[in-house]
C-alpha positions as CSV (number, residue, x, y, z in Angstrom):
1,X,-14.0,14.0,-27.6
2,X,-15.0,13.7,-31.2
3,X,-15.1,16.6,-33.6
4,X,-18.2,17.4,-35.6
5,X,-17.9,17.2,-39.4
6,X,-18.0,20.4,-41.3
7,X,-21.5,21.6,-42.0
8,X,-23.2,19.6,-39.2
9,X,-26.6,21.1,-38.2
10,X,-26.4,21.6,-34.5
11,X,-30.2,21.4,-34.0
12,X,-30.5,18.0,-35.7
13,X,-27.3,16.0,-34.9
14,X,-27.0,12.3,-35.7
15,X,-24.0,10.0,-35.3
16,X,-23.2,10.6,-39.0
17,X,-22.3,14.2,-38.1
18,X,-19.3,13.1,-36.0
19,X,-15.8,12.1,-37.2
20,X,-14.8,8.4,-36.6
21,X,-11.6,9.3,-34.7
22,X,-11.3,11.2,-31.5
23,X,-9.3,11.7,-28.3
24,X,-10.1,10.3,-24.9
25,X,-9.7,13.1,-22.4
26,X,-9.8,13.7,-18.7
27,X,-11.9,16.8,-18.0
28,X,-10.6,19.3,-15.4
29,X,-12.2,22.4,-14.0
30,X,-15.6,22.3,-15.8
31,X,-17.6,25.5,-15.4
32,X,-21.1,26.3,-16.7
33,X,-21.8,30.0,-17.1
34,X,-25.2,31.1,-18.6
35,X,-25.4,28.9,-21.7
36,X,-21.7,28.2,-22.2
37,X,-19.5,25.5,-20.8
38,X,-15.8,26.0,-20.4
39,X,-13.3,23.3,-19.4
40,X,-9.7,22.2,-19.5
41,X,-9.1,18.8,-21.0
42,X,-6.1,16.5,-20.8
43,X,-5.7,14.1,-23.7
44,X,-5.1,10.5,-22.7
45,X,-5.1,8.5,-25.9
46,X,-6.7,8.3,-29.4
47,X,-9.9,6.3,-30.0
48,X,-11.9,5.2,-33.0
49,X,-15.7,4.8,-32.9
50,X,-16.6,1.2,-33.7
51,X,-20.3,1.3,-33.0
52,X,-22.8,4.0,-32.0
53,X,-24.9,3.0,-29.0
54,X,-27.4,5.8,-29.3
55,X,-28.9,7.8,-32.2
56,X,-29.7,11.0,-30.4
57,X,-28.2,13.3,-27.7
58,X,-26.6,12.3,-25.3
59,X,-24.6,10.3,-27.9
60,X,-22.8,7.1,-26.6
61,X,-20.4,5.0,-28.6
62,X,-18.3,1.9,-28.3
63,X,-14.7,2.7,-29.1
64,X,-11.4,1.1,-29.8
65,X,-8.5,2.6,-27.9
66,X,-5.4,3.3,-30.1
67,X,-2.4,3.3,-27.7
68,X,0.8,5.1,-28.7
69,X,4.0,3.1,-28.0
70,X,6.0,6.3,-27.7
71,X,5.3,6.8,-23.9
72,X,8.5,8.9,-23.4
73,X,7.5,11.3,-26.2
74,X,4.1,11.7,-24.6
75,X,5.6,12.6,-21.3
76,X,7.8,15.2,-22.9
77,X,4.9,16.7,-24.8
78,X,2.8,16.8,-21.6
79,X,5.6,18.5,-19.8
80,X,5.7,21.3,-22.4
81,X,2.0,21.6,-22.4
82,X,2.0,22.1,-18.6
83,X,4.7,24.8,-18.7
């Protein structure tokens, strides 16, 4: 998931409207209701966009995964998040 930059025009998005950093997530329980989508997401690792592969929706990008060496801390945070 990559957050849009502030002020992005939703009807005319381009790769420049997205931040360069994001989070790789595992999507759980995706539901589409009318025109809204709701889902739960579990963060896996951080990622940086290195190259955009498409210029229009559905956007695709090549990313560099930024792994965190503090695996024990991640497990502890996950345990708190699940509680």
